[in-house]
C-alpha positions in Angstrom: 29.2 -48.1 159.3 29.3 -50.8 156.7 32.1 -51.2 154.3 30.1 -50.3 151.2 28.7 -47.1 152.6 31.5 -45.1 151.0 31.0 -46.6 147.6 30.3 -43.9 145.1 27.7 -46.0 143.5 25.5 -45.5 146.5 23.5 -42.4 146.8 22.9 -40.3 149.8 21.2 -42.1 152.7 22.5 -45.4 151.4 19.8 -45.8 148.8 20.9 -47.2 145.4 19.6 -44.9 142.6 17.2 -46.5 140.1 18.2 -46.1 136.4 15.2 -45.5 134.2 15.0 -47.1 130.7 15.6 -44.6 127.9 12.4 -43.2 126.5 11.6 -43.5 122.8 11.6 -40.2 120.8 8.3 -38.6 120.1 7.1 -39.9 116.7 6.6 -37.3 113.9 3.1 -36.9 112.6 2.7 -38.8 109.4 1.1 -37.2 106.3 -1.9 -38.9 104.8 -1.4 -40.8 101.6 -3.9 -38.5 99.8 -1.9 -35.3 100.7 0.9 -35.6 98.0 -1.6 -36.0 95.1 -3.5 -33.0 96.4 -0.4 -30.9 96.6 0.6 -31.9 93.1 -2.9 -31.0 91.9 -2.6 -27.6 93.6 0.8 -27.0 92.0 -0.5 -27.9 88.6 -3.5 -25.6 88.9 -1.3 -22.8 90.1 1.2 -23.2 87.3 -1.6 -23.3 84.7 -3.3 -20.2 86.1 0.1 -18.4 86.2 0.7 -19.3 82.6 -2.8 -18.2 81.6 -2.4 -14.9 83.4 1.1 -14.3 81.9 1.8 -12.8 78.5 0.3 -14.8 75.6 2.6 -16.6 73.3 2.7 -14.9 69.9 1.2 -16.8 67.0 3.6 -18.2 64.3 3.9 -16.5 60.9 2.2 -19.5 59.2 -0.8 -19.1 61.6 -1.0 -15.4 60.9 -1.0 -16.0 57.1 -3.6 -18.7 57.3 -5.8 -16.5 59.5 -5.7 -13.5 57.1 -5.6 -15.5 53.9 -9.3 -15.0 52.9 -8.9 -11.2 53.3 -5.6 -11.2 51.3 -7.1 -13.4 48.6 -10.0 -11.0 48.3 -7.6 -8.2 47.7 -5.8 -10.3 45.1 -9.2 -10.9 43.3 -9.6 -7.1 43.2 -6.2 -6.8 41.5 -7.4 -9.3 38.9 -10.6 -7.4 38.4 -8.7 -4.1 37.8 -6.4 -5.9 35.3 -9.2 -7.5 33.4 -11.2 -4.2 33.1 -8.1 -2.2 32.1 -7.1 -4.8 29.5 -10.6 -4.8 28.0 -10.9 -1.1 27.9 -7.3 -0.6 26.6 -7.8 -3.3 24.0 -10.9 -1.7 22.5 -9.2 1.8 22.4 -5.9 0.3 21.2 -7.7 -1.5 18.4 -9.2 1.7 17.1 -5.9 3.5 17.5 -4.1 0.8 15.6 -6.6 1.1 12.7 -5.7 4.8 12.5 -2.0 3.8 12.4 -2.6 1.9 9.2 -5.0 4.4 7.7 -4.4 6.0 4.3 -5.1 9.4 5.8 -1.8 11.0 6.5 -3.0 13.4 9.2 -4.9 10.6 11.0 -1.9 8.3 10.8 0.5 10.9 12.2 -1.9 11.9 15.0 -2.4 8.3 16.0 1.4 7.7 15.9 2.0 10.7 18.2 -0.7 9.5 20.7 0.7 5.9 20.6 4.3 7.1 21.2 3.3 9.4 24.1 1.4 6.8 26.1 3.6 3.9 25.2 6.8 5.6 26.5 5.3 7.4 29.5 5.8 5.8 33.0 2.8 3.8 34.0 2.8 5.2 37.6 2.8 8.8 36.2 -0.2 8.0 34.0 -1.9 6.5 37.1 -1.3 9.7 39.0 -2.6 11.8 36.2 -5.8 9.7 36.0 -6.3 10.0 39.7 -6.0 13.8 39.9 -7.3 14.9 36.5 -10.4 12.8 36.3 -13.2 14.2 38.4 -14.8 12.3 41.3 -18.1 12.3 39.5 -19.6 13.2 36.2 -23.1 14.3 35.2 -24.7 12.9 32.0 -28.2 14.1 31.1 -28.9 15.0 34.7 -27.6 11.7 36.1 -24.6 11.9 38.4 -22.2 9.0 38.0 -19.6 8.6 40.7 -16.0 7.7 39.7 -14.3 5.9 42.7 -10.6 5.6 42.9 -10.5 2.0 41.5 -12.4 3.2 38.3 -9.7 5.9 37.9 -7.0 3.2 38.3 -8.7 1.2 35.6 -8.5 4.2 33.2 -5.0 4.9 34.2 -3.8 1.4 33.4 -5.9 1.3 30.2 -3.9 4.2 28.7 -0.6 2.2 28.3 -2.6 -0.8 27.3 -4.2 1.2 24.5 -0.8 2.4 23.2 0.8 -1.1 23.3 -2.2 -2.8 21.7 -2.1 -0.3 18.9 1.6 -1.0 18.3 1.0 -4.8 18.5 -1.7 -4.4 15.8 0.5 -2.2 13.6 3.3 -4.7 13.9 1.0 -7.7 13.1 -0.4 -5.9 10.0 3.2 -5.0 8.9 4.2 -8.7 9.2 1.6 -9.9 6.7 3.2 -10.6 3.4 2.5 -8.1 0.6 1.2 -10.9 -1.6 -1.9 -10.9 0.6 -2.6 -7.3 -0.3 -2.0 -8.0 -3.9 -4.3 -11.0 -3.9 -7.1 -9.0 -2.3 -6.6 -6.3 -4.9 -6.8 -8.8 -7.7 -10.2 -9.8 -6.4 -11.3 -6.2 -6.6 -11.7 -5.9 -2.9 -11.8 -2.4 -1.4 -9.2 -1.4 1.2 -11.8 -1.8 4.0 -12.8 -5.2 2.8 -9.1 -6.2 2.5 -8.4 -5.1 6.0 -11.4 -6.7 7.7 -11.7 -9.9 5.6 -8.1 -10.7 4.7 -5.5 -8.9 6.9 -7.0 -8.8 10.4 -8.0 -12.5 10.5 -4.4 -13.4 9.9 -3.2 -10.9 12.5 -5.1 -12.6 15.4 -2.6 -15.4 16.0 0.3 -13.0 15.6 -1.1 -10.6 18.2 -2.3 -13.2 20.8 1.1 -14.0 22.4 2.1 -10.4 22.7 -1.4 -9.5 24.0 -1.2 -12.2 26.7 2.3 -11.0 27.7 0.9 -7.5 28.0 -1.9 -8.7 30.2 0.6 -10.4 32.6 2.5 -7.1 32.8 -0.7 -5.2 33.6 -1.7 -7.7 36.3 1.7 -7.3 38.0 1.5 -3.5 37.7 -1.8 -3.2 39.5 0.0 -3.2 42.8 0.9 0.4 42.0 -2.7 1.3 42.7 -1.9 1.0 46.4 0.2 4.2 46.1 -2.9 6.2 45.2 -5.1 4.7 47.9 -6.9 1.8 46.1 -7.5 -1.1 48.6 -6.0 -3.9 46.6 -3.8 -6.8 47.9 -0.7 -4.8 48.7 -2.7 -2.3 50.7 -4.5 -5.0 52.6 -1.2 -6.7 53.3 0.2 -3.5 54.8 -2.9 -3.2 56.9 -2.7 -6.8 58.2 1.0 -6.2 59.1 0.0 -3.2 61.1 -2.9 -5.0 62.8 -0.4 -7.7 64.0 1.7 -5.1 65.7 4.2 -4.5 63.0 6.2 -7.6 63.9 9.4 -7.8 61.8 9.1 -11.6 61.5 5.8 -11.2 59.6 7.1 -8.9 56.9 8.6 -11.6 54.7 5.7 -14.1 55.1 2.9 -11.7 54.4 4.5 -10.0 51.4 5.9 -13.4 50.3 2.3 -14.7 50.2 1.3 -11.8 47.9 4.4 -12.6 45.7 3.3 -16.2 45.5 -0.3 -15.3 44.5 1.0 -13.2 41.6 3.5 -15.8 40.5 0.9 -18.6 40.5 -1.4 -16.4 38.4 1.1 -14.9 35.9 3.4 -17.8 35.4 0.8 -20.0 33.5 0.1 -17.0 31.3 3.8 -16.7 30.4 4.0 -20.4 29.8 1.0 -20.4 27.5 2.4 -17.4 25.7 5.6 -19.3 24.9 3.6 -22.3 23.7 1.4 -20.2 21.4 4.5 -18.5 20.0 6.0 -21.9 19.1 2.6 -23.2 17.8 1.9 -20.2 15.6 5.6 -19.9 14.7 5.5 -16.2 15.6 8.8 -14.4 15.0 
């Protein structure tokens, strides 16, 4: 037995074991360079589809007002139409009532004064309700049936206070004419009718105009009351638009603020011109 036969470094049978070189770890599979862009594209498409399928973002208040602005302005134009017709009808009736107020006939003057006081001091909304429920839906004249829609009744309802106020404006303008004008007309041998039509009324025009314009501005602002009796004017359409947008609380102020802005931009120039005419004509 050799001396190195008992060396622990020797294996059984005297054969020296062979040490193998350490093997390299198995390489991980590498991703292609085109895979990350493809994954990003998939994620973007998925995120976009998820956003599209999700609940839509509510439109802003400004977008809602712009979208419905043509319809709202159409309702505002209808308000202006009602005010113009009511002012025209009330002015004609009020002019005749005012002439009765300055009549020499005592009975005619007292009757006109009673009518003027009644309609001048009655609430406009109450007169509007009376016009809506007392005026028939249609009338027949010589076999011809004429329908009377709600907006026509609203025109008549607003014309009643206009009539009373125009009559008072005319009476006040005639009373403001100096008595020397009546005396000068009498010295020219003019009749009372000639004096009124040729001397007094021409001088009343500039005295009546500022008050008449102020009355028109008041009637224009009062036409929104027609929405209470079912007339589809701007305020009614505004409420319908608000309901169509789901009744969002954040739309209440912008929608009704738009209606307020329309009336302000229309009525403020009238008030401004009224003040200028008062200064120009020196109306007291």
